[in-house]
Every structure is written in structure tokens, then in C-alpha cells.
C-alpha positions as CSV (number, residue, x, y, z in Angstrom):
1,R,28.3,146.1,-113.9
2,R,26.4,149.4,-113.4
3,V,29.5,151.2,-112.1
4,V,31.6,150.1,-115.1
5,A,28.8,151.0,-117.5
6,G,28.4,154.4,-115.9
7,L,32.2,155.0,-116.1
8,E,32.3,154.0,-119.7
9,R,29.5,156.5,-120.6
10,A,31.3,159.3,-118.8
11,V,34.9,158.6,-119.8
12,Q,35.2,156.0,-122.5
13,A,39.0,155.9,-123.2
14,Q,40.5,156.6,-119.8
15,R,43.0,154.6,-117.8
16,N,40.5,154.0,-114.9
17,T,37.9,152.8,-117.4
18,G,40.3,150.2,-118.8
19,M,41.4,149.1,-115.3
20,A,37.7,148.8,-114.2
21,R,36.9,146.6,-117.2
22,L,40.0,144.4,-116.4
23,R,39.0,144.0,-112.8
24,R,35.5,143.0,-113.9
25,A,37.1,140.5,-116.4
26,A,39.2,139.0,-113.6
27,A,36.1,138.6,-111.4
28,L,34.2,137.0,-114.2
29,A,37.1,134.6,-114.9
30,G,37.1,133.7,-111.2
31,Q,33.4,132.7,-111.6
32,K,34.4,130.7,-114.8
33,K,32.4,133.0,-117.0
34,Y,35.2,133.1,-119.5
35,A,33.3,134.3,-122.6
36,E,32.1,137.5,-120.8
37,A,35.5,137.8,-119.1
38,E,37.2,137.7,-122.5
39,Q,35.0,140.5,-123.9
40,Q,35.6,142.7,-120.8
41,G,39.3,142.0,-120.7
42,E,39.9,142.7,-124.4
43,G,37.9,145.9,-124.1
44,G,39.9,147.0,-121.1
45,F,43.2,146.1,-122.8
46,A,42.2,148.1,-125.9
47,I,41.6,151.2,-123.8
48,L,44.9,150.8,-122.0
49,Q,46.8,150.4,-125.3
50,Q,45.5,153.9,-126.2
51,V,46.4,155.6,-123.0
52,A,49.5,153.8,-121.6
53,S,52.8,152.7,-122.8
54,P,53.3,149.0,-123.6
55,A,55.7,148.6,-120.7
56,S,53.4,150.2,-118.2
57,V,52.3,148.3,-115.1
58,E,48.7,148.5,-116.2
59,V,49.3,147.0,-119.6
60,Q,51.4,144.2,-118.0
61,Q,48.6,143.5,-115.6
62,A,46.1,143.5,-118.5
63,L,48.2,140.9,-120.4
64,G,48.3,138.7,-117.3
65,V,44.6,138.8,-116.9
66,L,44.0,138.1,-120.5
67,G,46.4,135.1,-120.4
68,H,44.5,133.7,-117.5
69,I,41.2,134.1,-119.3
70,Y,42.5,132.6,-122.5
71,A,43.8,129.6,-120.6
72,G,40.5,129.1,-118.9
73,N,38.6,129.6,-122.1
74,G,40.6,126.9,-123.9
75,K,42.5,129.2,-126.2
76,P,46.1,128.2,-125.8
77,E,47.3,130.0,-129.0
78,K,45.9,133.3,-127.7
79,K,47.5,132.6,-124.3
80,E,50.9,132.0,-125.9
81,E,50.6,135.2,-127.9
82,V,49.8,137.2,-124.8
83,E,52.8,135.6,-123.0
84,R,55.1,136.5,-125.9
85,T,53.9,140.1,-125.9
86,L,54.3,140.2,-122.1
87,M,57.9,139.1,-122.4
88,R,58.7,141.5,-125.2
89,N,57.3,144.4,-123.2
90,R,59.3,143.4,-120.1
91,Q,62.5,143.4,-122.2
92,T,61.8,146.9,-123.4
93,R,61.0,148.3,-120.0
94,P,63.6,150.7,-118.6
95,N,65.5,149.6,-115.5
């Protein structure tokens, strides 16, 4: 927590900050702390949307993490929305 907080103070909208928040979200989801995981995951995803293309590996990973969190948090509509976005992004990804 302290590392991510320090990173956010130093470089708020950077790729590494977004990825750090997503890793934390995944760890929290693994502990079944879905509400906190959702907050961290959505924040990390928002950062990545600013600094990376929709088809980037990082954004795709973020969507996967969010889908897992939404499923665990009992939000099937949000999970389905994430899955649709993931499929759309994969279709637009260059070969």
C-alpha cells in the first residue's frame, strides 16, 4: 500500500502507476476484498486508458483483472461489459 501511495504521489498518471494499482487490485481480489479491489482496479484502468492504446497488453490485462473482480463482487453486468470491451479491443488489435 505504501509503495503504491508513494508512486501515485510522485507520478500520478503513468503506466507504472496504473499497473501497480492493478497488481494491488488482483492481490486484494485474491483475498476476497472485492470492494477495495474494485476501487484500485478501476483507478488503475483509468490511468492506463490515458497513457496506453485500447489494444495494448496492459489495457487487456486490466480488463481481465476487472472482469475477475466484478465476478467475485457479484456484478455480472459489469463483468459482461468488460468482456465485450475486451473482445472489441482484441478485434481491433493489429496482427
